[in-house]
KOLBADREN-321335 format. One line per 4 residues: number of its first residue (from 1); their letters; for each residue x, y, z of N, C-alpha, C, O. Coordinates in steps of 0.02 Angstrom, whole numbers, plus 32768, in hexadecimal, padded with zeros to 4 digits. Example, Ala and Ser with C-alpha at 12.3 -4.5 7.8 and 13.67 -1.06 7.14 Angstrom:
1) as) 8294/7EE4/8186/8267/7F1F/8186/8294/7F5B/8186/82C8/7F5A/81A7 ~ 8282/7F90/8162/82AC/7FCB/8165/8285/8002/818A/829E/8039/8192
***
This chain:
1) mlvv) 35AB/5005/228F/357E/4FF3/2259/358D/501E/221D/3590/505C/2222 ~ 3597/4FFF/21E4/359F/5021/21A4/355F/5016/217D/3550/4FDD/216A ~ 353A/504B/2170/34FB/5047/214B/3509/5059/2102/3522/5090/20F4 ~ 34F9/502C/20D5/3505/5037/208E/34C1/503F/206B/3498/5011/206C
5) asal) 34B7/5079/204E/3479/5085/2028/3489/507C/1FDE/34B6/509D/1FC3 ~ 3465/5050/1FBF/3473/5040/1F79/3433/502A/1F55/3406/500E/1F74 ~ 3431/5036/1F14/33F8/501F/1EED/33FA/4FD3/1EE5/33C7/4FB3/1ED7 ~ 3434/4FB5/1EEE/343D/4F6C/1EE9/3421/4F52/1EA7/33FC/4F21/1EA5
9) nsep) 3433/4F74/1E70/3419/4F5F/1E2F/344D/4F64/1DF8/343D/4F73/1DBE ~ 348C/4F58/1E09/34C1/4F5F/1DD9/34EB/4F20/1DD5/3525/4F1E/1DEA ~ 34CD/4EEB/1DB9/34EE/4EAB/1DB3/352C/4EB2/1D87/3528/4ED5/1D55 ~ 3565/4E94/1D95/3574/4E64/1DCA/358E/4E85/1E0A/35A1/4E63/1E39
13) yeqa) 358E/4EC8/1E0C/35A9/4EEB/1E46/357D/4EE5/1E83/3596/4EDB/1EBB ~ 353D/4EEC/1E79/350F/4EEA/1EB2/34C9/4EDA/1E99/34B3/4EF1/1E65 ~ 34A6/4EB1/1EC0/3460/4EA3/1EB1/3440/4E86/1EEF/3461/4E69/1F1A ~ 33FF/4E8C/1EF3/33D9/4E70/1F2A/33B5/4E32/1F12/3397/4E30/1EDC
17) tsts) 33B9/4DFD/1F3B/3391/4DC1/1F2E/3355/4DC5/1F5D/334D/4DF6/1F81 ~ 332D/4D92/1F5D/32F3/4D92/1F8A/3307/4D8E/1FD3/32DF/4D9E/1FFF ~ 3344/4D78/1FE1/3359/4D70/2027/3398/4D95/203B/33A6/4D9A/2077 ~ 33BE/4DAF/200C/33FD/4DCF/201E/3416/4DFE/1FE7/33F4/4E09/1FB5
21) qigf) 3452/4E18/1FF2/3473/4E42/1FC1/34B2/4E1D/1FAA/34D5/4DFF/1FD2 ~ 34BF/4E1F/1F68/34F9/4DFC/1F4E/351D/4E27/1F1B/3502/4E58/1F02 ~ 355A/4E14/1F0B/3581/4E35/1ED8/35C6/4E49/1EF0/35D4/4E46/1F2C ~ 35F0/4E5E/1EC1/3635/4E71/1ED0/3638/4EA9/1F03/365C/4EA5/1F35
25) tvel) 3614/4EDF/1EF7/3616/4F19/1F23/35FC/4F07/1F68/3616/4F1E/1F9B ~ 35C7/4EDF/1F6B/35AB/4EC9/1FAB/35E0/4EA3/1FD3/35E9/4EB0/200E ~ 3602/4E74/1FB2/3635/4E4D/1FD5/3670/4E7A/1FEA/368B/4E70/2021 ~ 3683/4EA9/1FC0/36B9/4ED7/1FD1/36A7/4F00/200F/36D0/4F07/203D
29) lrlm) 366B/4F1B/2011/3656/4F42/204B/3651/4F18/208A/3662/4F2F/20C1 ~ 3639/4EDA/2083/3636/4EAE/20BE/367D/4E9F/20D8/3688/4E9E/2115 ~ 36AC/4E94/20AB/36F1/4E87/20BF/370F/4EC4/20E2/3730/4EBE/2115 ~ 3703/4EFF/20C6/371D/4F3C/20E5/36FF/4F46/212A/3722/4F59/2159
33) gera) 36BE/4F3A/2131/369E/4F3F/2172/36BB/4F0E/21A3/36C7/4F1F/21DD ~ 36C5/4ED0/218D/36E2/4E9C/21B8/3727/4EB1/21D1/3736/4EAA/220C ~ 3751/4EC9/21A3/3795/4EDD/21B7/3795/4F1A/21E5/37C4/4F23/220C ~ 3761/4F43/21DF/375C/4F7E/220B/3737/4F6E/224B/372F/4F99/2276
37) gldv) 371F/4F30/2251/36FA/4F1D/228D/36B3/4F39/228F/3697/4F45/22C4 ~ 3696/4F45/2254/3653/4F62/224F/3623/4F31/222E/3635/4F0D/21FF ~ 35E5/4F30/2246/35B1/4F0D/2223/359C/4F37/21E8/359C/4F75/21EC ~ 3589/4F18/21B1/3573/4F3B/2175/3529/4F2E/216B/3513/4EF4/2169
41) qfvk) 3503/4F63/2164/34BB/4F5E/2157/34AC/4F80/2115/34C1/4FB9/210A ~ 3488/4F5E/20E9/3475/4F7A/20A9/342E/4F93/20AD/3401/4F70/20C5 ~ 3423/4FD0/2095/33DF/4FEC/2090/33D3/4FFC/2047/33FF/5015/2024 ~ 3397/4FEF/2031/3386/4FF8/1FEA/337A/5042/1FDB/3358/5065/1FFF
45) avnh) 3398/5058/1FA5/338E/509C/1F8C/337F/5098/1F41/339F/5071/1F1E ~ 3350/50BE/1F2A/333F/50BD/1EE4/3375/50E0/1EBB/3385/50CB/1E83 ~ 3391/5116/1ED6/33C6/513B/1EB5/33F1/515D/1EE9/33E6/5155/1F25 ~ 3422/5184/1ED4/3450/51A3/1F04/342E/51D6/1F31/3442/51DF/1F6A
49) kdad) 33FA/51F8/1F19/33D5/5226/1F43/33B4/5200/1F7C/33B3/5218/1FB5 ~ 3398/51C5/1F6D/337A/519B/1FA1/33AF/5184/1FD2/33A1/517E/200E ~ 33EB/5177/1FBA/3421/5160/1FE6/342E/5195/201C/3437/5183/2056 ~ 342E/51D5/2009/3438/520A/203A/3403/5209/2070/3411/5219/20AA
53) qnit) 33C6/51F7/205E/338F/51F7/208E/3393/51BD/20BF/336F/51BC/20F1 ~ 33BD/518C/20B1/33C4/5152/20DD/33F9/515C/2112/3409/512E/2137 ~ 3415/5198/2117/3447/51A7/2149/3426/51CE/2181/3402/51FF/2174 ~ 3431/51BA/21BF/3416/51DE/21F8/3445/5218/2209/347E/520B/221C
57) pgrp) 342E/5257/2202/345A/5290/2210/3477/528E/2257/3454/527C/2286 ~ 34B6/529F/225D/34D6/52A3/229E/34EE/5261/22BA/3507/525F/22F2 ~ 34E8/522C/2295/34FF/51EA/22AD/3537/51D3/2281/352B/51B9/224A ~ 3576/51DA/2297/35AE/51C8/226C/35B0/517E/225B/35D0/516B/222A
61) edva) 358E/5154/2281/358F/510D/2271/3560/50FD/2237/3563/50C6/221B ~ 3533/512B/2224/3507/5121/21EB/3528/513F/21AD/3523/517B/21A1 ~ 354A/5116/2187/356E/512E/214C/3552/510B/210F/354A/50CE/210E ~ 3543/5131/20DB/352C/5113/209D/3564/5112/206B/3580/5147/205B
65) akva) 3575/50D8/2052/35A5/50D3/201B/357A/50CF/1FDC/3559/509D/1FD0 ~ 357C/5103/1FB5/3552/5106/1F79/3572/50DB/1F43/35A5/50ED/1F26 ~ 3554/50A3/1F37/3572/5070/1F0C/3552/5074/1EC7/3515/5071/1EC0 ~ 357C/507A/1E95/3563/5079/1E50/359A/505F/1E22/35D5/506C/1E2E
69) agne) 3588/503B/1DEF/35B9/5023/1DBF/35DB/505F/1DA0/35BB/508F/1D8C ~ 361D/505D/1D9C/3642/5093/1D7F/3650/50CD/1DAE/366C/5100/1D99 ~ 363E/50C6/1DEE/364A/50FB/1E1F/3693/50F6/1E36/36A4/50CC/1E5E ~ 36BC/5122/1E1C/3704/5120/1E2A/3715/5133/1E72/374B/5124/1E8B
73) tllt) 36E7/5155/1E95/36F6/516C/1ED9/36DD/513B/1F0E/36E2/514A/1F49 ~ 36C3/5101/1EF9/36A8/50D2/1F2A/36DA/50C0/1F60/36CB/50C6/1F9B ~ 3715/50AA/1F4C/3747/5095/1F7D/375C/50CE/1FAA/3762/50C4/1FE7 ~ 3766/510A/1F8F/3778/5144/1FB7/3742/5154/1FE9/3750/5161/2023
77) tvne) 3704/5154/1FD3/36CC/5164/1FFE/36C8/5134/2039/36C1/5148/2072 ~ 36CD/50F4/202A/36C8/50C1/205F/3704/50C6/208E/36FC/50C2/20CB ~ 3740/50CE/2073/377B/50D4/209E/3777/5111/20CB/378A/510D/2106 ~ 3760/5149/20B1/3759/5185/20DB/3724/517A/2111/372E/518F/214A
81) alaa) 36EE/5159/2100/36BA/514B/2131/36D4/511E/2168/36C7/512A/21A3 ~ 36F8/50EA/2156/3713/50BC/2188/3746/50DF/21B4/3748/50D4/21F1 ~ 3770/510A/2197/37A1/5130/21BF/377D/515E/21F0/3792/5164/222A ~ 3747/517E/21DA/3722/51AA/2206/3701/5184/223F/36FE/519C/2278
85) lra) 36E9/5147/2231/36CA/511F/2265/36FC/5108/2299/36EC/5101/22D4 ~ 373A/50FC/2284/376E/50E5/22B3/3788/511E/22DE/37A1/5111/2315 ~ 3782/515B/22C7/379F/5195/22EB/377A/51A3/232C/378B/51D2/2350
***
């Protein structure tokens, strides 16, 4: 399980609808999870500090990819998380 904590408020990259999460970043993370054989779960975070609180300490399968428009480290963060989960 890859847990993604995000504010989901940065259109067109990510946003929440009444029934799901949509956007470029959402689809990218779902594809990465699919290729890694992981289910992707999105949890709502108001900001990056909230994202940290959505991670269960000591559980490597609970990984938050802090998603924000203009975040240059997004891909690196997710790739490192997926590599750690596979190890």
